[in-house]
Every structure is written in C-alpha cells, then in structure tokens.
VOGU-3710 file (C-alpha; in Angstrom, 3 decimals, decimal comma):
1> mrvigvelsg> 0,018/-0,028/-0,008  1,278/3,473/-0,879  0,245/6,427/1,275  0,946/10,117/1,623  1,301/11,412/5,140  0,316/15,100/5,507  1,010/17,629/8,289  -0,788/20,885/7,909  1,228/23,726/9,324  0,221/27,334/8,686
11> ndanvcllsl> -0,050/27,720/4,922  1,912/24,633/4,207  1,128/20,955/3,653  4,241/18,965/4,493  4,031/15,582/2,726  5,826/12,240/2,857  5,293/9,369/0,452  5,592/5,957/2,133  4,881/2,478/0,956  4,502/-0,893/2,606
21> eeevfqipdc> 4,838/-3,947/0,405  5,343/-7,472/1,737  6,024/-6,072/5,216  8,880/-3,862/3,974  8,718/-0,061/4,229  10,039/2,122/1,496  10,316/5,897/1,135  10,055/6,349/-2,637  11,560/9,456/-4,248  8,848/12,122/-4,475
31> rtrklslpkn> 9,077/15,355/-6,404  7,192/17,239/-3,708  7,980/17,682/-0,010  5,865/20,725/0,741  2,933/22,401/-0,938  2,053/25,989/0,100  -0,796/28,414/-0,327  -0,473/32,224/-0,233  -1,806/33,902/2,932  -4,643/35,501/0,960
41> aiakdlryfq> -5,614/32,319/-0,878  -8,599/32,513/-3,135  -10,624/29,747/-4,819  -8,214/29,620/-7,762  -5,283/28,894/-5,408  -7,213/26,127/-3,645  -8,167/24,523/-6,972  -4,456/24,610/-8,044  -3,471/23,033/-4,726  -6,101/20,311/-5,107
51> ktvaqlvqdy> -5,097/19,649/-8,716  -1,410/19,406/-7,698  -2,208/16,853/-5,020  -4,509/14,901/-7,368  -1,678/14,705/-9,911  0,712/13,542/-7,172  -1,747/10,787/-6,196  -2,146/9,672/-9,756  1,568/9,792/-10,727  2,695/7,838/-7,618
61> kveqivirqr> -0,326/5,499/-7,523  -1,218/6,561/-3,978  -4,118/4,609/-2,353  -4,511/6,667/0,813  -3,862/10,174/2,120  -3,420/10,419/5,892  -3,735/13,784/7,533  -2,595/14,573/11,079  -5,553/16,108/12,848  -5,211/19,565/14,341
71> pmkgkfagga> -7,164/20,975/17,249  -9,967/23,405/16,338  -9,377/25,644/19,343  -6,722/26,254/21,885  -3,022/27,076/21,786  -2,148/24,746/18,866  -5,376/25,298/16,893  -5,133/25,279/13,163  -5,665/28,436/11,131  -8,254/29,098/8,473
81> igfkleaale> -5,883/28,354/5,577  -4,976/25,021/7,130  -8,664/24,009/7,346  -9,125/25,038/3,728  -6,173/22,798/2,822  -7,661/19,947/4,755  -11,036/20,334/3,061  -9,412/20,394/-0,359  -7,618/17,159/0,465  -10,698/15,452/1,865
91> llndvevtvl> -12,718/16,319/-1,286  -10,258/14,629/-3,699  -11,725/11,989/-5,929  -10,223/8,555/-6,499  -8,223/8,379/-3,196  -9,247/7,556/0,360  -8,513/10,239/2,958  -8,162/9,537/6,688  -7,589/11,993/9,495  -5,655/10,543/12,396
101> spteikeslk> -5,641/12,208/15,800  -2,272/12,874/17,506  -3,353/10,337/20,148  -3,891/7,571/17,592  -0,525/8,377/16,000  1,222/8,317/19,347  -0,364/5,020/20,385  0,521/3,361/17,078  4,157/4,570/17,292  4,336/3,394/20,857
111> rnpvlvpmae> 3,311/-0,150/19,831  5,388/-0,089/16,647  8,331/2,359/16,984  10,241/3,585/13,954  13,539/1,710/14,051  15,407/3,958/11,621  16,695/7,366/12,761  15,076/10,258/10,876  18,504/11,465/9,662  19,010/8,156/7,807
121> tglkmfqeva> 15,672/8,255/5,929  16,730/10,916/3,428  13,790/13,061/4,439  13,946/16,675/5,551  13,286/17,321/9,268  10,086/19,245/8,457  8,737/16,039/7,017  9,051/14,080/10,237  5,462/14,568/11,415  4,146/13,663/7,992
131> fntafaflmk> 6,321/10,501/7,968  5,158/9,542/11,449  1,528/10,086/10,428  1,876/7,781/7,379  3,933/5,189/9,329  1,359/5,139/12,204  -1,478/4,688/9,765  0,192/1,747/7,979  1,083/0,140/11,333  -2,152/0,901/13,129
141> dkyae> -4,252/-1,858/11,602  -1,565/-4,129/10,285  0,192/-4,805/13,540  -2,361/-3,761/16,185  -2,010/-5,732/19,380
//
C-alpha cells in the first residue's frame, strides 16, 4: 500500500510518500515535499493546490492520504488556511482520505516504533510529522495488538 502522510502547518502541507509492500517499508523518491498556499488564498489557489495533489496521487499510484488532525481551538489550533487545505484534500476523488488524531498516532508509534533514525531516511526534518503520520497509519491496523 502506498500512502501520503500530511502535516498541515500554517499555509503549508508537508508531505511524505511511504509504501508498505510485503512487510517492507520504502520511502520512494517524490518530487514534492511541501505544498504551500499564499496567505490571501482565493478559490483559484485552492483549486491549483487540489489539482497538484490529485496529480501527485495519480503519478505515484497513492491509495490513501493520511492527515494529522489539528485541534480546532486552543493554543495549537489550526488556522483558516489550514482548514481550507484539509477540506481540499478530503474532497479529492479517486483516493481515500483519513484524518488521524495525535493520540492515535502516538499510540501506534508506541506499539510499533520507527527503528530507523530520521536522519538516515533521506527526508527533511520538516517532513518528520508527515512521515510519522503515514507510518502510524500503516502500522495501526496491520500490527495492532
């Protein structure tokens, strides 16, 4: 199964492509690590963002997009642009979209820790949360205790 993990942060969607085939994880090369919207995003910008992600899904044969959930209120609440990005992702055709809570991610990673240091994955540090989100999703059902 091939998934894209997504962390929404401000006007950015940090992404990580991850696959699991025959119980082996791979981090395929991906042309995109981060997608951004301008602060004053209008409908045209959102359509472009959605089209870009849809093309990524098609080109890399992604079966699932997994988004790390953000709180709606409080100190770490997501902003308006972030919720627009999330809606654009959730409304994509031809791909399943799941939103995982930080608690679900933490529990999955606790049961199935990542055994490779982030520095050795070839990913950028800003992709770590997106990677953990995708990894937790793939491990959540496959190796649940």
